N, C-alpha and C positions, 0 to 999 in steps of 0.2 A: 393290484386288482384281484388276483386270485386269493391273496391272504385275507382281504376284507370279506370276500364271499365266504371263505371257509370260517372266518370268525363269526359271521352272521348265522351260518348254519349251526355252528356249535352253540351259540347263544340260544337259538330257537329250540334245539334239542334239549338243552338244560332247562329252559323254561317249560317245555312240555312235560318233561319228567317231574319237575317240581310241582307243577299244577296237578298232574295225575296223582302224585303222592298226597297232596293236600285234599283232593277230592275224596280219595279212598280213606283218608284218615278221619275227616270230619263230616263228610256229607253222605257218602254212599259206601256201604259195607257189602262187597260182593261175597257170595257164598264160599268161594275158594279161599278167601282171606280171613274168614271169621274164626277159624280154628275150633269150631264147635264139633264135638264128637257126637256120634249117634247114640241115642238112648236105648237102642235095641241090644239084646244080648246075642251072642253067637255061640255056636257049639250045640251039641246034643243035650247036655245036662243044663244048659242055661247059665253056666258059671262065667261066661264071658271069654272063654278061651276056645281055641279050635280043637274040637275032639275028633 
């Protein structure tokens, strides 16, 4: 009884993780996963380093 419930919970967790991965891979690209860097320069001289 307990083992069947545990197995169903693990299957549900695995399904939700895989569904979330597929959604972020093919449908929706959240900002924190895009890996896009800012186009602005930092620093006083504008060289892109911290002065």
